[in-house]
C-alpha positions as CSV (number, residue, x, y, z in Angstrom):
1,M,-22.9,-27.1,-54.5
2,E,-25.0,-26.2,-51.5
3,S,-23.5,-27.6,-48.7
4,V,-25.6,-30.0,-46.8
5,L,-25.0,-30.8,-42.6
6,S,-26.5,-33.5,-41.1
7,Q,-28.0,-34.9,-37.9
8,E,-25.2,-35.2,-35.9
9,E,-23.4,-31.6,-37.6
10,I,-27.1,-29.6,-36.6
11,D,-27.2,-30.7,-33.0
12,A,-23.4,-29.9,-32.5
13,L,-24.1,-26.6,-33.5
14,V,-27.3,-26.4,-31.3
15,S,-26.1,-28.0,-28.0
16,A,-22.9,-24.6,-28.7
17,A,-25.1,-22.4,-29.3
18,R,-27.1,-22.9,-26.0
19,S,-23.5,-22.9,-24.3
20,G,-22.5,-19.8,-25.4
21,G,-20.2,-20.9,-27.9
22,G,-20.3,-21.0,-31.5
23,A,-18.5,-22.6,-34.4
24,A,-15.7,-20.1,-35.0
25,A,-15.6,-19.1,-31.0
26,V,-13.1,-17.2,-29.6
27,P,-10.2,-19.0,-27.8
28,A,-9.8,-17.2,-23.8
29,A,-7.1,-15.5,-23.2
30,E,-4.4,-16.9,-21.2
31,A,-4.3,-15.5,-17.5
32,K,-0.5,-13.7,-18.0
33,A,1.6,-13.8,-14.4
34,E,3.7,-10.7,-13.7
35,P,6.2,-10.4,-11.2
36,W,6.2,-9.0,-7.8
37,D,8.5,-6.3,-7.2
38,V,8.5,-6.3,-3.3
39,R,10.0,-2.7,-3.2
40,R,5.9,-1.8,-3.5
41,A,5.4,-3.4,-1.0
42,G,2.7,-1.2,1.9
43,Q,1.8,0.8,-0.6
44,I,-0.5,3.9,1.0
45,G,-4.1,3.2,1.4
46,R,-6.9,5.3,0.0
47,E,-8.1,6.2,3.5
48,Q,-4.5,6.7,4.8
49,L,-3.8,9.0,1.8
50,Q,-6.9,11.0,2.5
51,A,-4.8,11.6,5.9
52,I,-2.1,12.1,4.6
53,T,-3.3,14.3,2.0
54,S,-5.0,16.6,4.8
55,L,-2.2,17.0,7.0
56,H,0.1,18.5,3.9
57,E,-3.0,20.5,2.6
58,G,-2.1,22.3,5.9
59,F,0.9,22.5,5.5
60,A,1.1,23.9,2.1
61,R,-1.1,26.7,3.8
62,S,1.1,27.6,6.6
63,L,4.0,27.7,3.8
64,T,1.9,29.9,1.6
65,H,1.3,32.5,4.4
66,A,4.7,32.0,5.9
67,L,6.7,33.1,2.5
68,A,4.2,35.7,1.2
69,A,4.9,37.3,4.1
70,Y,8.6,37.0,3.9
71,L,9.3,37.7,0.2
72,R,6.2,39.9,-0.1
73,V,4.9,38.5,-3.2
74,L,1.5,36.6,-4.5
75,F,2.9,32.8,-3.3
76,A,1.4,29.9,-3.5
77,T,2.2,26.8,-2.3
78,A,-0.4,23.6,-3.2
79,L,-0.1,19.6,-2.7
80,V,0.1,17.5,-6.1
81,S,0.9,13.9,-5.0
82,A,1.6,12.1,-1.9
83,E,3.2,8.4,-2.0
84,H,5.5,5.7,-0.8
85,L,8.4,5.0,-3.3
86,S,12.1,3.7,-3.1
87,Y,14.8,6.6,-2.9
88,R,16.1,5.6,-6.2
89,E,12.5,6.7,-7.6
90,F,12.5,9.5,-5.8
91,L,16.1,10.8,-7.3
92,H,15.2,9.5,-10.2
93,R,12.2,12.2,-11.0
94,I,15.2,15.1,-9.7
95,P,16.1,17.2,-12.7
96,E,20.2,17.3,-12.7
97,T,20.8,20.9,-12.9
98,T,18.2,21.9,-9.7
99,Y,18.8,23.5,-6.5
100,L,18.6,20.2,-3.7
101,S,19.2,20.0,0.8
102,S,19.4,17.9,3.2
103,C,17.8,19.0,6.2
104,R,17.7,16.3,10.3
105,L,14.4,14.5,11.7
106,D,15.8,14.9,15.3
107,P,15.3,12.8,17.9
108,M,14.9,9.6,15.1
109,G,18.0,11.0,14.2
110,S,17.3,10.0,10.5
111,N,17.7,13.0,7.0
112,G,15.2,14.1,4.4
113,A,15.9,15.6,1.4
114,I,14.0,18.9,-0.5
115,Q,14.4,19.9,-4.0
116,M,13.0,22.7,-5.8
117,D,13.1,23.6,-9.2
118,L,15.7,26.5,-10.2
119,K,13.6,28.3,-12.0
120,I,11.6,28.9,-8.8
121,A,15.2,29.4,-6.2
122,F,15.8,32.0,-9.0
123,P,13.6,34.8,-9.1
124,I,13.3,34.0,-4.8
125,I,16.9,34.9,-4.9
126,D,16.5,38.0,-7.1
127,L,13.5,39.0,-5.0
128,L,15.7,38.9,-1.9
129,L,18.2,40.5,-3.2
130,G,16.3,43.4,-4.2
131,G,15.1,43.1,-7.6
132,Q,11.6,41.8,-9.1
133,G,11.1,38.3,-9.6
134,G,12.0,38.0,-12.6
135,S,12.5,34.7,-14.4
136,L,16.9,33.4,-15.6
137,P,17.3,30.7,-17.4
138,A,17.6,27.1,-15.4
139,T,20.4,25.7,-17.1
140,R,23.3,26.8,-15.3
141,E,24.2,25.8,-11.7
142,I,23.3,28.0,-8.5
143,T,26.4,29.8,-6.9
144,E,27.6,29.5,-3.4
145,I,26.3,33.3,-2.7
146,E,23.0,32.1,-3.7
147,E,22.9,29.3,-2.1
148,Q,22.7,30.8,1.1
149,I,20.8,33.6,0.2
150,L,18.4,30.6,-0.4
151,E,19.0,28.8,2.6
152,S,16.4,31.4,5.2
153,V,13.9,30.1,2.7
154,M,14.9,26.9,3.2
155,R,15.2,27.6,6.8
156,I,11.0,28.8,6.5
157,V,10.5,25.1,5.5
158,C,11.8,23.5,7.4
159,R,10.1,25.6,10.3
160,E,6.9,24.5,8.5
161,L,7.0,21.2,8.2
162,G,8.4,20.5,11.8
163,A,5.0,22.9,12.3
164,A,2.8,20.3,11.2
165,W,4.8,17.1,12.2
166,Q,4.3,18.6,15.9
167,A,1.8,15.5,17.1
168,L,5.1,13.7,16.5
169,A,7.2,16.1,18.5
170,L,9.8,16.1,15.1
171,Q,12.0,19.2,15.0
172,V,13.2,19.7,11.0
173,S,16.0,21.4,11.2
174,F,18.2,22.8,7.8
175,E,21.8,21.3,7.0
176,E,23.0,22.6,4.4
177,R,22.7,22.3,0.6
178,V,24.3,18.4,-1.1
179,E,25.3,17.7,-5.3
180,L,23.0,15.3,-6.4
181,A,26.2,12.2,-6.0
182,A,25.9,13.0,-2.3
183,A,21.8,13.1,-2.1
184,R,21.9,10.0,-2.9
185,R,24.6,8.6,0.1
186,L,22.0,10.6,2.5
187,M,19.7,7.0,2.7
188,P,19.5,3.7,0.8
189,P,18.8,3.5,-2.7
190,D,16.2,1.0,-1.7
191,E,14.8,2.5,1.3
192,K,11.2,2.9,0.6
193,V,10.0,7.1,1.6
194,L,7.2,9.9,1.8
195,S,7.2,11.3,-1.4
196,L,5.6,14.6,-0.8
197,C,5.0,17.0,-4.5
198,F,3.9,20.9,-4.1
199,E,3.5,23.0,-7.1
200,V,4.7,26.9,-6.1
201,T,3.6,29.6,-7.6
202,L,5.9,32.9,-7.3
203,L,4.4,35.9,-9.8
204,E,3.4,34.0,-12.8
205,L,6.0,31.6,-13.1
206,R,5.2,28.3,-11.3
207,G,7.8,25.3,-10.5
208,G,8.0,22.4,-7.9
209,L,8.9,21.6,-4.4
210,N,9.5,18.0,-3.7
211,L,10.1,16.2,-0.1
212,A,11.4,13.2,0.5
213,V,11.4,12.1,4.5
214,P,11.7,8.2,5.1
215,A,8.4,6.1,5.2
216,S,9.5,5.3,9.3
217,V,8.5,8.9,9.9
218,S,5.0,8.7,7.3
219,N,4.3,5.3,9.2
220,A,4.5,7.4,12.9
221,L,2.1,9.7,11.4
222,L,-0.1,7.3,10.0
223,R,-0.4,6.1,13.6
224,K,-0.8,9.0,15.5
225,I,-3.1,10.6,12.9
226,S,-5.6,7.0,13.3
227,A,-5.3,7.4,17.1
228,D,-6.3,10.7,17.5
229,W,-9.4,10.0,14.9
230,S,-10.5,6.7,16.9
231,H,-10.2,9.0,19.6
232,R,-12.3,11.6,18.8
233,K,-14.6,9.3,15.6
234,P,-18.0,10.0,16.6
235,R,-20.2,8.2,18.6
236,G,-24.5,8.1,18.3
237,Q,-25.3,9.8,21.8
238,A,-28.5,8.0,21.8
239,E,-27.1,4.7,21.5
240,S,-24.4,5.2,23.9
241,R,-26.4,5.6,26.9
242,Q,-28.9,2.9,26.2
243,R,-25.5,0.7,25.6
244,M,-24.7,2.0,29.0
245,M,-28.1,1.5,30.7
246,R,-28.4,-1.6,30.1
247,G,-25.0,-2.1,31.5
248,L,-25.6,-0.4,34.5
249,L,-28.4,-2.8,35.0
250,D,-26.1,-5.6,35.6
251,S,-24.0,-4.0,38.1
252,A,-24.3,-4.9,41.4
253,F,-24.0,-1.8,43.9
254,T,-23.5,-2.0,47.8
255,V,-27.2,-1.3,50.0
256,E,-27.9,-1.2,53.1
257,L,-30.3,0.0,55.9
258,A,-29.3,2.6,58.6
259,A,-30.5,4.2,61.5
260,N,-29.1,7.5,62.0
261,Q,-28.7,9.4,65.7
262,V,-28.9,6.0,67.7
263,R,-26.6,6.2,70.9
264,A,-25.5,3.4,73.5
265,S,-24.1,3.9,76.3
266,V,-20.6,2.4,77.1
267,G,-21.7,0.6,80.1
268,A,-24.0,-0.8,77.6
269,L,-21.9,-1.8,75.0
270,A,-19.2,-3.4,77.2
271,N,-21.8,-5.5,79.3
272,L,-22.8,-7.2,76.2
273,A,-23.8,-11.0,75.6
274,P,-24.6,-13.3,73.5
275,G,-28.8,-13.5,73.8
276,Q,-28.7,-10.1,75.1
277,L,-31.1,-6.9,73.8
278,L,-29.6,-3.7,73.1
279,Q,-32.8,-1.7,73.0
280,F,-32.5,2.2,71.3
281,A,-34.4,5.4,72.7
282,R,-35.9,5.0,68.8
283,K,-39.1,3.1,67.8
284,A,-39.6,0.1,65.3
285,S,-41.8,1.6,63.3
286,E,-39.9,5.2,62.4
287,P,-38.3,4.9,59.1
288,V,-34.7,4.3,58.5
289,T,-32.5,5.4,55.7
290,L,-31.0,3.1,52.8
291,L,-27.8,3.4,51.2
292,V,-26.6,2.8,47.8
293,A,-23.0,2.7,47.3
294,G,-22.8,4.5,50.6
295,A,-24.8,7.3,49.5
296,E,-28.5,8.2,51.2
297,M,-31.0,7.6,48.4
298,F,-34.0,6.9,50.3
299,H,-36.3,6.6,54.1
300,A,-37.5,2.7,53.8
301,L,-39.2,0.4,56.4
302,P,-37.5,-3.2,57.6
303,A,-39.3,-6.2,55.7
304,R,-38.8,-9.4,55.3
305,R,-39.8,-11.5,52.0
306,G,-39.9,-15.4,52.9
307,E,-36.5,-15.9,54.1
308,V,-35.1,-12.9,52.6
309,R,-34.5,-9.4,54.5
310,A,-36.3,-6.6,52.4
311,A,-36.6,-2.9,52.6
312,R,-39.7,-1.4,52.0
313,L,-39.2,2.1,50.5
314,Q,-41.1,5.2,51.9
315,E,-40.2,8.2,49.9
316,R,-36.8,9.6,48.4
317,I,-34.3,11.6,49.9
318,A,-33.3,15.1,48.6
319,E,-29.4,15.4,47.3
320,N,-29.8,19.3,49.8
321,A,-31.3,17.2,52.5
322,A,-28.4,14.2,51.8
323,V,-25.3,16.7,52.1
324,S,-27.2,19.0,55.1
325,G,-28.2,15.4,57.1
326,A,-24.6,13.6,56.2
327,G,-22.6,17.0,57.8
328,E,-25.3,17.3,60.7
329,S,-24.6,14.2,62.2
330,N,-21.0,14.3,61.2
331,S,-21.2,17.0,63.6
332,Q,-23.0,16.5,66.4
333,E,-21.0,13.1,65.8
334,S,-17.7,15.0,66.4
335,A,-18.6,16.8,69.6
336,P,-18.6,15.3,72.8
337,P,-22.1,14.5,74.1
338,D,-21.9,14.7,78.0
339,R,-20.0,18.2,77.9
340,P,-20.9,20.8,79.6
341,P,-21.5,24.2,78.0
342,D,-19.2,26.2,79.2
343,K,-20.4,29.2,81.6
344,P,-20.0,32.8,80.5
345,Q,-17.5,34.7,82.1
346,D,-18.3,37.4,84.5
347,K,-17.2,40.7,83.1
348,S,-18.5,42.9,85.4
349,K,-15.1,43.4,87.7
350,D,-13.5,44.5,85.0
351,K,-16.0,47.3,84.5
352,P,-15.1,50.8,86.1
353,Q,-16.3,51.6,88.9
C-alpha cells in the first residue's frame, strides 16, 4: 500500500528542507565542559616560544663546539622542545635509571636540574678514560668514580648555559649529582619550570639531555628579549623622518635680532634716563644678525608688520663664517679696548760694543 502524504505533511517537509534540516536530521552534538587545570596557565606563546627557541639553539651550537673540542670526537647537540610544565611532570618524563645533577642559579638563589641519558653518559666516560666511546648497557647505576669523571662535562654544560644567559648576568654553577628521590626536593612539585629537551649525538649514538629551570628565569629572559627586540625593532626611515619633521613644525625656538660689535661708553650708559636716546656708531640701514636658539642664522633688517615687529631676511650666514665671527667677537670683547699697545723694548743696550 502506497503512503499518501497530506498537505500539512508536505508543507512541513518543504519548510524543513528550506531551513537545512530533514526528516531524519541528526541532533546537534552537545557542548562538553572540561575541567581547567590551573597548573597549565601561562603557557609559552608562539612569539615567546620563537624567542626562547632561538636563544637556546645558540646554546646548543656553543655546547656542540665546546664538547666536541673537549672529547675530540664527533659530537652534536640540537634543541628538540621548549615548554612550560610543572616540576612533577618533568620528573615523570625522566627514566628511573639515569644521571641527574643539580645546578645553582645565582644571584637568583634558585636551583635547576640537568638530566642525561646513560646511553650517552657511559660512552662519554669511556672516551675520557681513553677508550673508543663504545656503548654500554644502560641498565645499571653510575658509580662514584664515573660520577666524578662525568662532572667535568656537566661543568661545561653549566658554563655554556650561563654564557647563553649572559643578558641576565646569571651565574650557573654545577653543584652535585643527586638521586631521583633527592631531586624531588630541588623545587616544589607544582612549581612551573622551563623544560628544555636536547638531542645529543655522539659518534653513532643518540640520547637525551634535559634541563629544568624555574619559570622565573624564563620570564626574566622573555622580558629581557622583549626589551632588546623593541629597542632594535626596525622602523621605516622615511616614515620616521616625516613624522619628526611634522613634529618640528610645531616646535618653538627663541628668535632675536642682534647687532654685533656695537659699543657705548660707560659714561653714556651711566647718564641714561627715561626719554633719552643712546646713539651708536652704526647706520640703521646696516643689516643685523638673526639668531635662532642662540645660533646665527641670517643677516636681516629690522622691520614692522602692523603692530608686530619683524625681520626682513637678507642672506643665510654660513656655518664657518658664523663660528669665526663668534670667535672674533669673543676675542674682541675679551681684549680691553682702551689699553695702549705695548712699547717694543730697546735691545741696543744689550749689543756688544
